[in-house]
C-alpha positions as CSV (number, residue, x, y, z in Angstrom):
1,M,-39.0,-6.3,18.7
2,I,-37.3,-5.5,15.5
3,L,-33.9,-6.9,16.5
4,T,-35.2,-10.2,17.8
5,P,-34.7,-12.1,14.5
6,L,-31.1,-10.9,14.1
7,T,-28.2,-13.1,14.8
8,D,-25.7,-12.0,17.5
9,K,-23.3,-10.9,14.8
10,E,-26.0,-8.7,13.2
11,K,-27.0,-7.2,16.5
12,E,-23.4,-6.3,17.2
13,E,-23.1,-4.7,13.8
14,T,-26.4,-2.9,14.2
15,A,-25.3,-1.5,17.5
16,A,-22.0,-0.3,16.0
17,I,-23.8,1.4,13.1
18,I,-26.3,3.1,15.4
19,A,-23.6,4.3,17.7
20,L,-21.6,5.6,14.7
21,D,-24.6,7.4,13.3
22,T,-25.6,8.9,16.7
23,N,-22.0,10.0,17.5
24,D,-21.6,11.6,14.0
25,F,-24.9,13.4,14.3
26,V,-24.2,14.7,17.8
27,E,-20.6,15.8,16.8
28,M,-21.6,17.5,13.5
29,S,-24.9,19.1,14.5
30,G,-24.5,20.0,18.1
31,E,-28.3,19.6,18.4
32,I,-28.1,17.1,21.2
33,K,-26.4,18.2,24.4
34,F,-25.1,16.0,27.2
35,G,-28.0,14.5,29.2
36,E,-30.7,14.9,26.6
37,R,-31.8,11.3,27.0
38,D,-35.1,11.5,25.2
39,K,-33.6,12.9,22.0
40,I,-31.0,10.2,21.9
41,I,-33.6,7.5,22.5
42,K,-35.7,8.8,19.7
43,M,-32.7,9.0,17.4
44,V,-31.6,5.4,18.2
45,S,-35.2,4.2,17.7
46,N,-35.3,5.9,14.3
47,S,-32.0,4.4,13.4
48,I,-33.3,0.9,14.2
49,D,-36.4,1.5,12.1
50,N,-34.3,2.7,9.2
51,L,-32.0,-0.4,9.4
52,A,-35.0,-2.7,9.5
53,L,-36.4,-1.0,6.4
54,N,-33.0,-1.1,4.6
55,G,-32.4,-4.7,5.3
56,N,-28.6,-4.7,5.2
57,I,-25.9,-3.3,7.4
58,E,-23.1,-1.4,5.6
59,F,-20.5,0.9,6.9
60,P,-19.7,4.1,5.0
61,E,-16.8,3.4,2.6
62,E,-15.4,6.9,2.3
63,Y,-12.2,5.6,4.1
64,L,-10.4,2.3,4.1
65,I,-11.6,1.3,7.5
66,G,-15.3,1.2,6.4
67,K,-14.5,-0.5,3.1
68,L,-12.5,-3.2,5.0
69,I,-15.4,-3.8,7.5
70,N,-17.8,-4.4,4.6
71,V,-15.3,-6.5,2.5
72,L,-14.5,-8.7,5.5
73,D,-18.2,-9.6,5.9
74,D,-18.1,-11.5,2.6
75,D,-16.0,-14.6,1.9
76,K,-15.5,-14.0,-1.8
77,A,-14.7,-10.3,-1.3
78,T,-12.2,-11.2,1.4
79,E,-10.6,-13.8,-0.9
80,R,-10.3,-11.1,-3.6
81,I,-8.6,-8.6,-1.2
82,I,-6.2,-11.2,0.0
83,S,-5.4,-12.1,-3.6
84,D,-4.9,-8.5,-4.5
85,L,-2.5,-8.0,-1.6
86,S,-0.7,-11.2,-2.5
87,Q,-0.3,-10.1,-6.1
88,V,1.1,-6.7,-5.1
89,L,3.4,-8.0,-2.4
90,T,4.5,-11.3,-3.8
91,A,3.4,-11.3,-7.5
92,K,1.4,-14.5,-6.7
93,P,-2.4,-14.7,-6.7
94,F,-4.3,-16.3,-3.8
95,C,-7.2,-18.7,-4.2
96,T,-9.2,-20.9,-1.8
97,L,-9.8,-23.5,-4.5
98,Y,-7.3,-25.9,-2.9
99,G,-7.4,-24.6,0.7
100,G,-6.6,-21.3,2.3
101,E,-10.0,-20.8,3.9
102,E,-8.2,-20.5,7.3
103,L,-6.4,-17.3,6.0
104,V,-9.7,-15.9,4.9
105,R,-11.1,-16.5,8.5
106,I,-8.0,-14.9,10.1
107,F,-8.5,-11.8,8.0
108,Q,-12.2,-11.8,8.8
109,S,-11.4,-12.0,12.5
110,M,-10.2,-8.4,12.3
111,R,-13.7,-7.2,11.4
112,P,-15.1,-6.8,15.0
113,K,-12.0,-4.9,16.1
114,L,-12.3,-2.6,13.1
115,M,-15.9,-1.9,13.9
116,K,-15.0,-1.1,17.5
117,L,-12.3,1.2,16.3
118,Y,-14.6,2.9,13.8
119,V,-17.2,3.6,16.4
120,E,-14.6,4.9,19.0
121,K,-13.0,7.4,16.7
122,T,-14.5,10.7,15.5
123,P,-14.9,11.3,11.8
124,N,-12.1,14.0,12.1
125,E,-9.7,11.4,13.6
126,I,-10.4,8.9,10.9
127,S,-10.1,11.4,8.1
128,G,-6.8,12.5,9.5
129,W,-5.4,9.0,9.1
130,F,-6.0,9.1,5.3
131,E,-5.8,12.7,4.3
132,K,-2.6,14.0,5.8
């Protein structure tokens, strides 16, 4: 099976991406109606194949929530975002050179909850957060 070599974290992310793609397609196209199990199975199978070919899992970065999910998957990118926030809010940079890894891990602990939120909300709901 394609998902067997993935870590539990990668499987969770893959499931979130597939659910997001499927929900978006169903909502936008209206091509799949409630109960059309075979169409949904085919769509999910195609999504798994596409992710296997692509090799990496990334959330769309059109809005902050997707950008944060991707940033929080990378230690250096998380450190940069913490430093940027620190610079804006306190005029002091942040660096893990002499510690601070715990703060990076705390920020990264938000990632699974952000993925869950991203999948549960419709694209219209998310755009409403950032465009009104």
